[in-house]
C-alpha positions as CSV (number, residue, x, y, z in Angstrom):
1,M,-13.7,-16.5,-0.1
2,A,-15.4,-15.6,3.1
3,S,-16.7,-12.5,4.9
4,G,-18.7,-11.7,7.9
5,R,-20.0,-13.5,11.0
6,P,-23.3,-14.6,11.9
7,P,-27.4,-13.6,14.3
8,P,-30.2,-15.8,15.8
9,L,-33.5,-14.2,14.5
10,H,-37.4,-13.9,14.5
11,R,-39.7,-16.4,12.9
12,S,-41.3,-15.1,9.6
13,T,-44.9,-15.4,8.8
14,P,-46.0,-16.6,5.4
15,E,-47.4,-13.2,4.7
16,S,-44.1,-11.6,5.2
17,I,-42.3,-13.7,2.4
18,P,-42.3,-12.8,-1.3
19,N,-43.4,-15.6,-3.6
20,H,-40.6,-16.2,-6.2
21,G,-41.6,-19.8,-6.8
22,R,-38.5,-21.2,-5.2
23,N,-37.9,-23.1,-2.0
24,F,-38.0,-21.0,1.1
25,T,-36.7,-21.8,4.5
26,I,-38.0,-19.9,7.5
27,I,-35.5,-19.5,10.2
28,P,-36.6,-21.5,13.3
29,P,-37.7,-20.0,16.5
30,D,-34.6,-21.2,18.5
31,Q,-32.4,-18.9,16.4
32,Q,-34.4,-15.7,17.3
33,V,-32.7,-12.4,18.2
34,Q,-33.7,-8.8,18.3
35,S,-32.3,-6.6,15.4
36,E,-30.6,-3.2,16.1
37,T,-32.3,-1.7,13.2
38,P,-35.8,-0.5,13.3
39,G,-38.2,-3.4,14.0
40,N,-37.2,-7.1,14.1
41,L,-35.5,-9.2,11.3
42,H,-37.7,-11.9,9.9
43,P,-35.2,-13.8,8.0
44,Y,-35.7,-16.6,5.4
45,T,-33.5,-18.2,2.9
46,R,-34.1,-19.1,-0.6
47,P,-32.0,-20.1,-3.9
48,L,-30.7,-17.2,-5.8
49,T,-31.6,-16.3,-9.4
50,I,-30.4,-14.0,-12.0
51,S,-33.0,-11.5,-10.8
52,D,-30.8,-11.1,-7.7
53,L,-27.8,-9.9,-9.6
54,E,-27.7,-6.4,-8.4
55,S,-28.3,-7.3,-4.8
56,C,-25.5,-9.9,-4.8
57,I,-23.1,-7.3,-6.5
58,A,-24.0,-4.7,-3.8
59,L,-23.6,-7.2,-1.0
60,E,-20.1,-8.3,-2.3
61,N,-18.8,-4.8,-2.7
62,A,-20.0,-4.0,0.8
63,A,-18.7,-7.2,2.4
64,F,-15.2,-7.3,0.8
65,S,-13.1,-4.2,1.5
66,D,-10.4,-5.6,-0.9
67,P,-11.7,-5.2,-4.6
68,N,-9.5,-7.9,-5.7
69,E,-11.3,-10.4,-3.4
70,R,-14.7,-9.6,-4.8
71,A,-16.5,-11.6,-7.6
72,S,-16.9,-9.7,-10.8
73,R,-20.4,-8.9,-12.4
74,E,-19.4,-11.3,-15.1
75,K,-18.8,-14.1,-12.6
76,F,-22.1,-13.4,-10.9
77,I,-23.9,-13.5,-14.2
78,Y,-22.3,-16.8,-15.1
79,R,-23.0,-18.5,-11.7
80,L,-26.5,-17.2,-11.1
81,T,-27.4,-18.4,-14.7
82,K,-25.7,-21.6,-14.7
83,C,-26.0,-22.9,-11.3
84,G,-28.4,-20.6,-9.3
85,E,-29.6,-23.8,-7.4
86,L,-26.3,-24.0,-5.7
87,C,-26.5,-20.4,-4.6
88,L,-28.5,-19.4,-1.4
89,G,-29.4,-15.9,-0.1
90,I,-30.8,-14.9,3.4
91,F,-33.3,-12.3,3.2
92,C,-35.8,-10.1,5.4
93,T,-38.9,-8.2,4.5
94,V,-38.4,-4.3,4.9
95,D,-40.6,-1.3,4.8
96,P,-38.4,1.2,3.0
97,A,-39.8,4.0,5.2
98,S,-38.8,2.3,8.4
99,G,-35.2,3.7,8.5
100,F,-33.8,0.3,7.8
101,K,-30.1,0.7,6.7
102,A,-28.6,-1.9,4.3
103,E,-26.4,-1.5,1.3
104,T,-28.8,-3.8,-0.5
105,L,-32.0,-1.9,0.3
106,A,-32.0,-0.1,-3.1
107,T,-31.7,-3.3,-5.0
108,G,-34.5,-5.0,-2.9
109,K,-37.5,-6.5,-5.0
110,P,-41.0,-5.7,-4.0
111,I,-42.8,-8.5,-2.2
112,E,-45.8,-9.8,-4.2
113,T,-48.5,-9.3,-1.6
114,S,-49.4,-5.8,-2.9
115,R,-48.6,-4.2,0.5
116,K,-49.5,-0.5,0.6
117,N,-46.2,0.3,2.4
118,G,-44.2,-0.9,-0.5
119,A,-42.3,-3.5,1.5
120,V,-39.2,-5.1,-0.2
121,S,-37.1,-8.2,0.1
122,V,-33.6,-7.3,1.3
123,L,-30.6,-9.5,0.7
124,L,-28.6,-9.6,4.0
125,G,-26.1,-12.5,3.1
126,H,-25.4,-15.0,0.4
127,V,-23.5,-18.1,-0.5
128,V,-22.5,-18.3,-4.2
129,A,-21.2,-21.7,-5.5
130,A,-20.5,-23.8,-8.5
131,K,-19.5,-27.5,-8.9
132,T,-16.2,-28.8,-10.0
133,N,-14.3,-32.1,-10.6
134,D,-11.6,-31.0,-8.5
135,A,-11.3,-32.0,-4.8
136,L,-10.3,-28.6,-3.7
137,A,-11.1,-24.9,-4.5
138,T,-8.6,-24.0,-7.4
139,D,-8.0,-21.0,-9.6
140,V,-9.4,-23.0,-12.4
141,S,-12.7,-23.8,-10.6
142,M,-13.3,-20.2,-9.4
143,D,-12.9,-18.9,-13.0
144,Y,-15.5,-19.1,-15.8
145,P,-15.3,-19.9,-19.5
146,K,-15.4,-16.7,-21.5
147,D,-17.4,-18.4,-24.3
148,W,-20.1,-19.8,-22.1
149,E,-22.8,-17.9,-23.8
150,S,-21.7,-18.9,-27.3
151,K,-23.8,-21.5,-29.3
152,S,-20.7,-23.9,-29.2
153,P,-18.6,-23.4,-26.1
154,Q,-15.3,-25.1,-26.0
155,P,-14.8,-28.1,-23.5
156,S,-13.0,-26.5,-20.6
157,A,-12.1,-27.4,-17.0
158,V,-12.8,-23.8,-16.0
159,G,-16.0,-23.0,-14.1
160,H,-19.2,-25.0,-13.4
161,H,-19.2,-28.6,-14.1
162,E,-22.7,-30.2,-13.5
163,A,-21.2,-33.6,-12.9
164,G,-18.7,-32.6,-10.5
165,R,-18.9,-34.0,-7.0
166,T,-17.3,-30.9,-5.1
167,I,-19.3,-27.7,-4.5
168,V,-17.0,-24.8,-4.5
169,L,-18.3,-21.9,-2.4
170,H,-16.9,-18.8,-4.2
171,S,-18.4,-16.2,-2.0
172,V,-19.9,-16.4,1.8
173,A,-20.7,-12.9,2.6
174,V,-22.9,-11.0,5.1
175,L,-23.5,-7.2,5.0
176,P,-21.1,-5.4,7.3
177,G,-23.8,-3.9,9.5
178,F,-25.2,-7.4,10.2
179,Q,-22.1,-9.3,10.9
180,G,-21.4,-10.6,14.3
181,R,-25.0,-11.4,15.1
182,G,-25.4,-15.0,13.8
183,I,-26.6,-14.4,10.2
184,G,-23.5,-15.9,8.5
185,Q,-23.7,-18.9,10.7
186,T,-27.4,-19.4,10.1
187,L,-26.9,-19.1,6.4
188,A,-24.0,-21.5,6.3
189,K,-25.8,-24.1,8.3
190,A,-28.8,-23.8,6.3
191,Y,-26.6,-24.2,3.1
192,V,-24.8,-27.2,4.5
193,Q,-28.1,-28.9,5.3
194,Q,-29.6,-28.3,2.0
195,M,-26.7,-29.5,-0.1
196,A,-26.1,-32.6,2.0
197,G,-29.8,-33.5,1.8
198,A,-29.8,-33.0,-2.0
199,G,-27.1,-35.7,-2.3
200,I,-25.6,-34.0,-5.4
201,A,-22.1,-33.7,-4.0
202,D,-19.4,-35.4,-1.8
203,R,-18.2,-32.4,-0.2
204,L,-18.1,-28.5,-0.1
205,A,-14.8,-26.8,-0.5
206,L,-13.6,-23.3,-0.1
207,I,-10.6,-20.9,0.5
208,A,-10.4,-18.6,3.4
209,H,-7.9,-16.4,5.1
210,D,-6.3,-17.6,8.5
211,H,-8.6,-15.4,10.8
212,K,-11.6,-17.3,9.3
213,V,-10.4,-20.8,9.4
214,S,-11.6,-21.5,13.1
215,W,-15.1,-20.1,12.2
216,Y,-15.5,-22.7,9.3
217,E,-13.9,-25.5,11.6
218,K,-16.8,-24.8,14.1
219,L,-19.2,-25.7,11.2
220,G,-17.4,-29.0,10.4
221,F,-15.1,-28.0,7.8
222,V,-11.5,-29.5,7.8
223,N,-8.4,-27.3,7.3
224,K,-6.3,-28.9,4.6
225,G,-3.6,-26.5,4.6
226,K,-2.2,-23.5,2.5
227,S,-4.1,-23.1,-0.9
228,E,-2.2,-22.8,-4.1
229,A,-4.9,-20.5,-5.3
230,Q,-3.7,-17.0,-6.2
231,F,-7.2,-15.4,-6.4
232,G,-7.1,-12.0,-4.8
233,G,-3.4,-12.2,-4.2
234,G,-3.1,-15.6,-2.6
235,G,-2.6,-16.3,1.2
236,W,-5.5,-18.6,1.5
237,Y,-6.2,-22.0,3.3
238,N,-8.2,-24.9,1.9
239,L,-11.3,-25.9,3.8
240,V,-13.4,-29.0,3.1
241,K,-16.7,-30.2,4.5
242,Y,-17.3,-33.9,3.7
243,F,-20.6,-35.3,3.4
244,T,-21.5,-38.7,4.6
245,F,-24.5,-40.6,3.2
246,L,-26.2,-43.6,4.7
247,I,-26.7,-46.4,2.3
248,S,-29.7,-48.8,2.8
249,D,-29.3,-52.5,2.6
250,E,-32.8,-52.6,1.0
251,C,-31.8,-50.5,-2.1
């Protein structure tokens, strides 16, 4: 699923980034732009955790106008718990009194530098994903096992499979007010780079509506034709981004 387009932005300083003990990526200077909201954006990316649940839900509800195309709370809980390392968010630090407008502002977490202005980390866009043994995104890979929290869950093809070599992107979303300014592209490129660099999969796969296909093709995804997935009513196209790895003769 995909929503939103992407901005170039301003470089963050270490003091402006909350320390959640995860890997942060500061957006480089060559992707800088001015924000139309008060002040400039200082974006950075980091893996998502279950602590980001409410922000992810608020972003999903804002980005997808059709409720049938949104991931449910239960799916977010499952994915952020089981494979949060495959999920990436793009954030900025905001003074709540600045007049900054975002649907995720109320769910932002206070930064850990004890600032007097009560600055919070606000989610602007996210990529939520899981791994599968399938080569394409399917209804099975986009579902989740209902007994996953039990002590003895039953073996199932549904949901996340750690040994899978395909990463399925379930949600690629940017807040409506920040679409069209490069944030989605910045987030997607950061995600592709991180997953390719990790060497944990052979490909990325997702489904998208026809008006988003060209956007993904510019990021190196290949259109594999109409998808059989009926999530959200169907009408999707399969898109795949293949990774290539260099193998050294000295291994």
